[in-house]
C-alpha positions in Angstrom: 0.0 -0.1 -0.1 1.6 3.3 -1.0 1.9 5.8 1.8 -0.1 8.7 2.3 0.6 12.2 2.5 -0.5 14.1 6.0 -1.6 17.4 5.8 -2.3 19.0 8.9 -4.8 21.8 9.1 -5.6 23.9 12.3 -9.1 25.0 13.1 -9.3 28.3 14.8 -12.0 30.5 16.4 -13.7 31.4 19.4 -15.7 28.7 21.8 -19.4 28.4 20.3 -18.7 29.4 16.9 -19.1 26.1 15.1 -15.5 24.2 14.9 -16.6 21.0 16.5 -19.9 20.8 14.4 -17.9 21.6 11.3 -15.2 19.1 12.0 -17.5 16.4 12.8 -19.6 17.2 9.7 -16.5 17.5 7.4 -14.9 13.8 8.9 -17.9 12.0 9.9 -20.5 13.2 6.8 -23.1 13.7 10.0 -24.4 16.3 11.8 -23.0 16.6 15.2 -26.1 16.1 17.6 -25.0 17.5 20.8 -21.5 19.2 20.7 -19.5 20.1 23.8 -16.7 22.4 24.5 -13.6 21.3 23.2 -11.1 21.3 26.2 -7.2 21.5 24.6 -7.4 20.6 21.1 -9.6 17.2 19.1 -7.9 15.8 16.3 -10.2 14.3 13.5 -9.1 12.8 10.2 -10.1 11.9 6.9 -8.9 10.4 3.7 -9.5 12.7 0.7 -8.6 11.8 -2.9 -7.5 15.2 -4.5 -8.8 15.4 -8.2 -10.2 12.2 -8.1 -10.8 10.3 -11.2 -7.9 12.5 -13.0 -4.3 11.5 -13.9 -3.3 14.0 -11.0 -5.2 12.3 -8.2 -3.5 12.2 -5.3 -4.6 10.7 -1.6 -4.0 12.6 1.4 -4.6 12.0 5.1 -6.2 15.0 6.5 -5.8 15.9 10.0 -8.1 18.7 11.3 -7.2 20.0 14.6 -10.0 21.7 16.3 -8.2 23.6 18.8 -10.4 24.8 22.0 -11.8 28.2 21.9 -10.9 29.7 25.1 -10.1 33.4 24.6 -8.1 34.1 27.7 -4.8 36.0 27.1 -3.1 34.3 29.9 0.5 33.3 28.7 -0.5 29.6 30.1 -3.3 29.4 28.0 -1.3 30.5 24.9 1.8 28.1 25.6 -0.1 25.1 26.2 -2.0 25.7 22.7 1.4 26.6 21.1 2.2 22.7 20.9 -0.6 22.2 18.5 0.8 25.1 16.3 3.8 23.0 14.8 4.0 21.6 11.3 0.7 23.2 9.9 0.0 23.3 6.4 -3.3 25.2 6.6 -5.6 27.4 8.8 -9.4 27.5 8.8 -10.8 30.3 10.7 -14.3 29.8 12.0 -16.4 32.6 13.4 -20.2 33.5 14.2 -21.3 35.8 11.6 -23.9 37.1 14.3 -21.2 37.6 16.9 -19.1 40.7 15.6 -16.4 39.7 18.3 -15.7 36.4 17.1 -14.7 37.9 13.9 -12.5 40.4 15.5 -10.6 37.8 17.6 -9.7 36.0 14.5 -6.8 38.3 14.4 -5.3 37.3 17.3 -5.9 33.5 16.8 -4.1 34.0 13.4 -1.3 35.8 14.9 -1.1 33.3 17.7 -0.9 30.4 15.5 1.8 32.0 13.3 3.9 33.2 15.7 3.4 30.5 18.0 4.3 31.2 21.4 6.0 34.3 20.9 4.3 37.7 20.5 5.4 39.9 17.8 5.6 43.7 18.4 3.7 46.1 16.8 0.6 44.4 16.1 -1.9 46.2 17.6 -2.3 49.8 16.1 -4.7 51.7 17.7 -8.1 51.4 19.4 -7.9 47.5 19.1 -7.1 47.5 15.6 -4.7 45.0 13.9 -1.9 45.9 11.6 -3.1 44.2 8.7 0.5 44.0 7.5 1.2 41.2 9.7 -0.6 38.9 7.5 0.8 40.0 4.1 3.8 37.5 4.4 1.9 34.6 5.9 2.8 31.7 3.9 0.1 29.3 5.2 -3.2 29.1 3.2 -6.2 30.5 4.8 -9.7 29.9 4.8 -12.7 31.8 6.4 -15.8 30.1 7.3 -18.5 32.0 8.8 -21.6 30.2 10.4 -24.9 31.0 11.6 -25.6 32.9 8.4 -29.3 32.0 8.5 -29.7 33.7 12.1 -28.7 37.2 10.6 -31.7 39.5 10.2 -32.6 40.0 6.4 -32.0 43.5 6.5 -28.8 43.2 8.4 -26.9 40.4 5.9 -25.4 42.7 3.3 -23.7 44.7 6.1 -22.4 41.7 7.5 -21.6 40.0 4.0 -19.1 43.4 3.6 -17.9 43.1 6.7 -16.7 39.7 6.2 -15.4 40.3 2.8 -13.1 43.0 4.5 -11.9 40.4 6.7 -11.3 37.8 4.1 -9.2 40.4 2.1 -7.2 41.1 5.2 -6.1 37.7 5.5 -6.0 36.8 1.9 -8.0 34.0 2.4 -11.1 32.2 0.4 -14.4 32.6 2.5 -17.3 30.3 2.6 -20.2 31.4 4.8 -22.5 28.5 5.9 -26.5 28.5 6.8 -26.5 26.4 10.0 -24.1 23.7 8.7 -25.1 24.1 5.0 -23.5 26.4 2.4 -25.5 29.6 1.9 -27.9 28.8 -0.8 -27.6 25.2 -0.6 -30.5 23.1 0.7 -29.5 19.4 0.7 -27.0 18.5 3.4 -25.4 15.7 1.4 -24.2 18.7 -1.0 -21.8 20.3 1.4 -19.2 17.6 1.4 -15.2 18.0 1.5 -14.7 17.0 -2.4 -16.7 20.2 -2.6 -13.4 22.2 -1.0 -10.7 22.1 -3.9 -8.0 24.7 -3.6 -5.0 24.5 -5.9 
């Protein structure tokens, strides 16, 4: 049997945004009935055939590292999480579209993962705003996933989508917004699967 290439993906974001539910859906192809808080980190895996059925087909062993969303700034919490940030191939940033703070915290999550345990100087510019230049040289691919799109009032959706578009631009990341645990505009749960997430 051929060896499989391992891909390690961090799944980061605040508690309660839906990281564990998303990882479970991607890896188990079923909705997580009663999600609980992740303490530390939970790892789930999936075998993925990239470009299935083509001459370029390749099989990957994908590890999704669902890092607990405690937003404490204590150095002990950060240093504990830092052990999960080694040998990473990409980051999925998950935020709750109904909770602006969870979107703002993605800057801190990303910087923590990129710089591991050390805190770079000059990150916060003013009024809690982050220096977007910190993300320009990031070599890791990022995917931004917004959850709970269906819970946003109709009259606020354009405002929220504009805000997340700027967020996506700041991170130079692809963006997906989910209705519950479905992609916006999709009504069939089976249509949202790992094979729909191709990035070259």
